[in-house]
Every structure is written in C-alpha cells, then in structure tokens.
Backbone bond lengths (Angstrom), bond angles and torsions (degrees), N, CA, C in turn:
res aa  C-N    CA-C-N  psi(-1)  N-CA   C-N-CA  omega(-1)  CA-C   N-CA-C  phi
1 M - - - 1.429 - - 1.525 105.66 -
2 A 1.298 120.24 116.94 1.461 120.47 177.76 1.575 108.58 -106.75
3 L 1.326 115.95 98.57 1.388 120.75 -178.92 1.511 111.15 -79.34
4 K 1.321 118.52 145.38 1.422 125.86 -176.69 1.478 107.08 -73.71
5 F 1.253 122.86 -40.24 1.450 127.69 174.54 1.535 110.21 -161.18
6 V 1.311 112.98 150.65 1.432 120.04 -178.79 1.602 107.59 -129.50
7 V 1.332 112.05 125.36 1.535 119.71 177.35 1.548 103.53 -124.07
8 P 1.361 115.74 159.74 1.438 120.43 -176.07 1.560 111.41 -65.45
9 N 1.308 120.96 -6.77 1.419 126.96 -174.51 1.571 106.20 -101.33
10 M 1.300 117.88 116.06 1.497 122.52 -178.86 1.577 109.52 -60.59
11 Q 1.328 117.00 -39.47 1.483 118.55 -179.42 1.536 111.56 -61.74
12 K 1.346 114.44 -40.58 1.493 117.51 -178.23 1.484 110.40 -72.30
13 T 1.283 119.64 -38.25 1.501 124.96 -177.50 1.545 109.26 -71.15
14 F 1.323 120.87 -45.64 1.477 122.00 -170.32 1.545 113.73 -116.39
15 G 1.343 117.16 -21.41 1.540 118.55 179.24 1.538 104.16 65.86
16 T 1.340 110.54 -139.29 1.483 120.12 -177.45 1.523 106.96 -85.80
17 L 1.320 115.14 129.64 1.454 122.18 179.22 1.578 109.63 -105.49
18 E 1.365 113.11 136.69 1.434 121.95 175.20 1.553 110.05 -122.58
19 F 1.362 112.24 144.34 1.449 120.47 177.60 1.484 116.06 -69.59
20 G 1.336 118.30 128.07 1.370 121.96 -178.27 1.493 112.51 -102.84
21 D 1.351 117.98 -73.27 1.411 122.26 176.87 1.538 112.16 -162.14
22 F 1.370 113.19 169.40 1.443 120.42 177.38 1.512 104.22 -86.97
23 L 1.385 114.83 131.44 1.500 118.33 -177.89 1.533 114.33 -101.73
24 G 1.363 117.59 -20.79 1.393 119.59 -177.34 1.457 119.98 148.65
25 E 1.284 118.07 174.20 1.475 122.75 178.73 1.551 111.22 -120.43
26 R 1.274 118.21 149.01 1.444 124.35 164.94 1.494 108.91 -106.00
27 T 1.380 116.67 121.77 1.481 119.29 -173.71 1.572 107.34 -120.50
28 R 1.327 112.81 163.81 1.451 120.64 176.61 1.572 106.37 -137.65
29 R 1.280 113.33 135.04 1.496 121.11 -179.62 1.483 106.01 -88.47
30 D 1.406 114.77 127.99 1.434 122.16 177.69 1.512 105.01 -124.04
31 G 1.308 116.47 88.85 1.456 122.84 -179.43 1.554 112.12 62.63
32 E 1.231 119.93 -108.89 1.496 122.84 179.20 1.487 114.70 -88.08
33 R 1.281 117.94 -16.32 1.497 116.95 -177.12 1.509 113.06 -116.24
34 T 1.303 117.43 155.52 1.465 123.15 179.39 1.554 105.95 -108.12
35 R 1.332 111.37 129.25 1.484 118.07 176.76 1.506 111.71 -105.43
36 I 1.347 118.68 140.27 1.429 121.22 173.53 1.478 112.19 -85.24
37 I 1.352 118.43 123.24 1.446 125.17 -171.62 1.589 107.27 -87.29
38 S 1.401 110.84 -49.17 1.441 116.76 179.24 1.558 110.28 -156.72
39 R 1.361 113.40 166.68 1.410 119.90 175.40 1.495 109.81 -128.68
40 R 1.330 120.36 146.09 1.454 126.09 179.76 1.506 112.69 -116.04
41 Y 1.285 115.72 140.26 1.458 123.33 -177.72 1.552 108.63 -131.32
42 G 1.294 116.15 148.73 1.434 123.85 173.16 1.514 109.06 -99.89
43 L 1.357 118.97 130.86 1.428 125.17 176.18 1.458 110.09 -124.07
44 F 1.422 116.80 159.77 1.425 122.32 174.29 1.530 107.60 -114.26
45 S 1.337 115.74 148.24 1.435 125.36 -174.37 1.542 109.81 -124.86
46 D 1.335 119.27 140.18 1.452 120.41 174.49 1.571 111.44 -82.56
47 V 1.311 116.31 -5.94 1.447 121.92 179.65 1.566 105.69 -103.24
48 Q 1.266 121.95 -53.13 1.453 125.13 177.65 1.485 108.72 -83.18
49 V 1.293 120.32 64.16 1.459 126.95 -175.28 1.490 113.00 -63.51
50 G 1.307 117.85 132.20 1.441 118.67 173.40 1.539 113.86 95.65
51 D 1.291 116.90 -16.45 1.484 124.10 177.68 1.501 113.11 -106.84
52 E 1.310 118.83 144.75 1.403 123.49 171.73 1.520 104.59 -89.59
53 I 1.360 116.37 125.46 1.486 125.15 176.58 1.507 105.69 -85.15
54 V 1.264 120.58 124.61 1.437 127.57 176.44 1.496 111.82 -103.16
55 V 1.332 117.01 117.50 1.453 124.57 -179.18 1.559 108.73 -114.44
56 T 1.405 114.43 138.59 1.410 120.64 -179.95 1.571 106.16 -107.87
57 L 1.320 117.84 131.42 1.433 123.52 177.07 1.502 107.60 -115.40
58 P 1.365 118.22 151.27 1.506 119.64 178.25 1.556 110.21 -63.59
59 G 1.306 115.85 153.21 1.447 119.49 176.90 1.424 119.92 -65.03
60 D 1.366 115.90 -24.34 1.486 119.25 178.67 1.515 113.83 -77.50
61 V 1.333 117.23 -3.10 1.457 117.37 176.66 1.562 105.41 -94.32
62 R 1.333 111.57 137.41 1.465 117.15 -177.20 1.456 113.69 -57.59
63 K 1.421 117.11 147.70 1.414 123.38 -179.27 1.499 112.06 -59.51
64 K 1.310 119.87 134.74 1.438 124.18 179.44 1.485 111.08 -91.04
65 A 1.341 116.85 139.90 1.414 123.81 177.03 1.478 112.21 -142.23
66 F 1.385 114.51 60.12 1.498 121.12 179.10 1.535 111.18 -76.92
67 P 1.366 115.67 156.50 1.408 116.25 176.11 1.579 110.62 -63.84
68 F 1.305 113.76 154.97 1.479 119.34 179.93 1.533 108.48 -60.66
69 Q 1.341 112.93 131.56 1.469 125.60 -178.54 1.490 115.33 62.12
70 A 1.364 115.70 24.97 1.472 121.35 169.94 1.578 108.17 -68.13
71 K 1.257 117.42 141.87 1.471 122.18 -179.16 1.522 106.66 -73.73
72 V 1.303 115.61 129.86 1.556 118.46 -178.74 1.501 108.39 -130.76
73 R 1.371 115.09 161.24 1.396 123.44 176.11 1.552 108.89 -130.82
74 L 1.300 116.54 138.41 1.444 124.05 -178.01 1.591 108.26 -89.30
75 V 1.272 117.06 140.90 1.529 123.47 -176.40 1.512 102.37 -102.93
76 N 1.256 117.84 119.99 1.517 126.58 -178.39 1.504 114.73 46.22
77 P 1.372 112.33 60.93 1.507 118.71 178.34 1.485 111.16 -66.42
78 K 1.378 114.82 149.92 1.460 120.37 176.24 1.533 106.76 -140.24
79 I 1.358 115.20 132.32 1.485 120.03 175.28 1.477 106.43 -111.13
80 T 1.395 115.29 126.03 1.394 120.75 176.95 1.509 113.01 -119.88
81 A 1.330 121.59 134.52 1.416 124.12 172.65 1.451 114.23 -75.76
82 V 1.321 117.46 132.73 1.538 120.27 -176.00 1.462 105.88 -125.88
83 G 1.397 115.38 125.34 1.474 119.06 175.11 1.460 112.74 -85.43
84 K 1.269 116.77 139.12 1.490 120.77 176.56 1.552 109.60 -125.92
85 V 1.290 114.17 143.56 1.564 119.55 178.86 1.451 105.57 -120.73
86 S 1.340 114.62 133.88 1.452 124.04 175.78 1.480 108.15 -131.20
87 G 1.332 120.71 101.21 1.479 122.11 -173.61 1.450 110.90 59.94
88 S 1.315 121.49 -122.37 1.457 125.04 -179.03 1.533 113.03 -95.77
89 N 1.351 116.07 6.14 1.455 121.58 -178.91 1.537 108.72 -105.78
90 A 1.304 114.60 154.11 1.429 123.01 174.67 1.522 109.00 -137.85
91 H 1.317 115.10 143.87 1.482 117.46 175.16 1.523 104.43 -149.04
92 R 1.408 112.91 169.24 1.427 119.05 -178.01 1.537 110.49 -117.53
93 E 1.283 115.46 146.98 1.420 125.25 179.13 1.444 106.76 -128.11
94 F 1.328 119.14 163.58 1.467 124.33 175.57 1.527 107.77 -113.40
95 A 1.328 118.88 139.17 1.386 124.00 175.61 1.532 106.66 -116.19
96 L 1.328 118.21 124.52 1.440 125.18 177.75 1.529 110.70 -101.86
97 S 1.331 116.47 129.19 1.460 117.85 175.59 1.568 108.47 -139.56
98 A 1.257 118.34 159.35 1.473 122.61 -178.48 1.475 110.31 -149.80
99 D 1.372 117.13 161.70 1.440 119.00 175.46 1.458 116.22 -74.98
100 D 1.379 115.63 -27.81 1.445 122.26 179.06 1.520 110.90 -167.62
101 M 1.291 116.92 170.65 1.443 122.61 178.83 1.545 108.31 -138.65
102 V 1.321 115.53 125.77 1.435 122.35 -175.38 1.583 108.75 -119.57
103 E 1.359 113.40 150.33 1.483 115.79 175.49 1.493 106.31 -84.73
104 V 1.386 112.17 141.66 1.497 125.11 179.93 1.433 107.25 -87.65
105 E 1.343 115.97 127.02 1.472 124.30 174.11 1.531 110.20 -68.14
106 V 1.338 117.81 122.85 1.441 122.75 179.13 1.499 108.39 -101.78
107 N 1.408 112.67 122.29 1.483 118.05 -179.26 1.540 109.21 -77.54
108 A 1.346 116.91 127.27 1.424 120.72 -177.27 1.561 113.41 -84.34
C-alpha cells in the first residue's frame, strides 16, 4: 500500500472509508484443525484516491460482508512502516491494521 501521505490523524490520512472487498485469510494449521490468524479487506478512501487501502483484522473477529462501498469505520487503527529489501534496493511500505471494522450508519 503506497500512501500519498500519513499524518497522526486517521481522518486526515484516510478521510471517509468505504468497503471494497474481502481479500483473503491467513491460516495456521494446528494438528487436525486450521486456525484463522487474520483477514484482509480492501477499502476505498476519499483522501488516498486511486489506491486500494488494505486493512488487516485479527482472525478472532467475525468475517465482514458489508455491501460494496458501504461507509465503514476502523476500531483502534494502527499504521506501521515496514521496510522491504529487494536485492540492493530498499523501500518502505505501510501496513494498516485494526481491532475491528464497523459499518457507519448514514442518516437519510
């Protein structure tokens, strides 16, 4: 995820978030059973225009199935800078995680 800018304020960094789609699960096999470690979702932002924002939620949070482009809010969001090395080059990416994601009620 290449963010255009990151500030300590979630509203200024992402603005209004809309639900895009479910991207997948990370699982771990524990003997006979498979445990869900985390789930990833694609979101759209009116500030980070043109980029899909990928958020990771813990596996113990129930799977989200909001309508496409439903307005959502992240609960306790965290942005972490992650360094990546490719050969002799290095670059930075941002990882977004949250404790949960809830749909925002829109007043008609």
